[in-house]
N, C-alpha and C positions, 0 to 999 in steps of 0.2 A: 472487440479489440481490432483495430486496424493494423495494417502490415507494419507501419512504423513502430507502433507500440509492441508488437510481437517480436520484431527484430531487436528493439531496445531491451525488452525483457530477457531475451536469450543472451544478448551480448553483455549484459551487466551481471549475469549470474556469477557467483563466486567460482564455481567449477569451470565455467567458460573462460574467465579471466586467468585462472591458474593454467589451463591448457594453453592459452595464447602466450602467457608469460614464459612457460617452459619451452614451448616450440620456438618462440622468438630467440631465446638464449641458445638453444641447440642449433638453430639455423645460423645464427651469428658466428658461433664457434666452428661450425662445419665449413663456412666460407674460408676461414683461416686454414683449416686442414687441407681442403681441396687446393687452394692456391699454393700452399707449401708443397704438397705432393706432386703437382704438375709443374711447379716452378714458374708461376706467372704472377703478375700483379693485377688485381682486379681493377678494371678501368671505370668502375662505378663512381668513384670520387673525383675523377679527372674531368674537368669541364673544358679545358683548352683543346680545341680541335687539332692544333699543330702538335701539341704534346702527345695527344692520342694517336695521331697518324705516325709519329716517330716511334712511339712505344710499340704499336702494332706491327710496324715494319721490322722491328727487331724480334718479334715473336716467331717461334717455329710453327709449322702447320699443326703439330700436335698441341701446342699451347693454345693456339687460336681455337682449335676444335674443342679442347677441354674447357676453355673459357666460355665458348658458346653453349656448351652442354650445361655448365654451371649456371649460366644466365637463364637458360630455358627451364631450369628446375629450381635450384635454390633461390634465384633472384625473382622467381614468380611467387614462391611460397613465403619468402621473408617479408616482402611489403604487405602481403595480405595478412600475415600473422601479426606483424608489428603495428600496421595501420589499424587493424581491428582491436588490438590490445589497447592502443592509445585512445581510440574512440570510445571503447567500452569503459575504460577507467574514467574518462571525462563524463560520460553519461551517468555512470554510477555515483560518482562523488560530487558532481556539481549539478544538482537537480534543476536549479533555475536557469542556468546558462549552458547546461551540458551539451545541448545540440550544437551550439555555436563553437564550443570548445572542442567538440569531437570532429569538427570539419578538417583541421590539419591532418588528423589520422586517416579520415576517409579519403581526402584528396591526395594523400601521399601514395595511395595504392595505384590509381591509374597513371599518376605521374611517373612512378618508378617502373611500372610495366611498359609505358611508352619509351622510357629511356632504355629498357632492356631490348625492345624491338630495334631501336637505333643501333645498339651495340651488336646484336646478333647479325643484322644486315651488314655491318662493317666487318665483323670477324669472319663472316663467310664470303666476303668479297662480292656480296650481292648488290649493295648500294652504299654510297658514302653520304650519310646524313649527319656526320659528326659535328657539323656546324651547329646543329640544333642542341647538342649537348651543352653548349655555352649558356643556354637558357634553361634547359630542362634539368640539368644536374644541380645547379644551385637552388632551383625551385624545389626539387625533390628533397635536397638536404635541409632546406629551410622548413619544409612541411614536417619531415621526420623529427627534426630537432625541436620544433614547436610542439609536436605531439608528445614527444618524450618529456619535455619541460612541463607541460600541462599534467602529464601523468605523475611526474615526480612531486609536483606541488600538491596534487590530489592525495597521493599516498602520504606525504609528509603531514598534510592537514589532518588526515584521518588518524595517523599515528599520534599526532599531538593531542587530538581530542580524546583518543583512547587513553593515552598516558595521563592526561589531565583528569579524566573521570576516575581513573583508578587511584589517583593520589588524593582525591578529595574525600 
């Protein structure tokens, strides 16, 4: 068994997919709790450099620090969890084209992590690379939404086939 097959075998196990699903949901909701607690808006979904600079100028030092902390922790774990979940579901339920359908999930991981580096550099006043977010943020969103859509279609197809077999 080569390394690609062993990764695929691990990633498509039911237990692995459940762990990734639960961790993705927990991380998603933790983002909301953290932002609410420290009173800031996550800049992950904002791609306009001007809007980002304006928002960050209005943030307190504590909000910037909290946001940078959340980006270095939650926003590292979330894309790994969600990306692997979406890729694993594609590999599990689409045997013929699973590798290709898993690409959005796999590619979302480094894209989101790169966006996080851009954000942390800006939040810590180390470097202003926010112009890159005009490209990286829509790309990340497209990859994550594509991965999510593929996973939903996979689950719906699986449920439909299960439901259809049980009624026959």
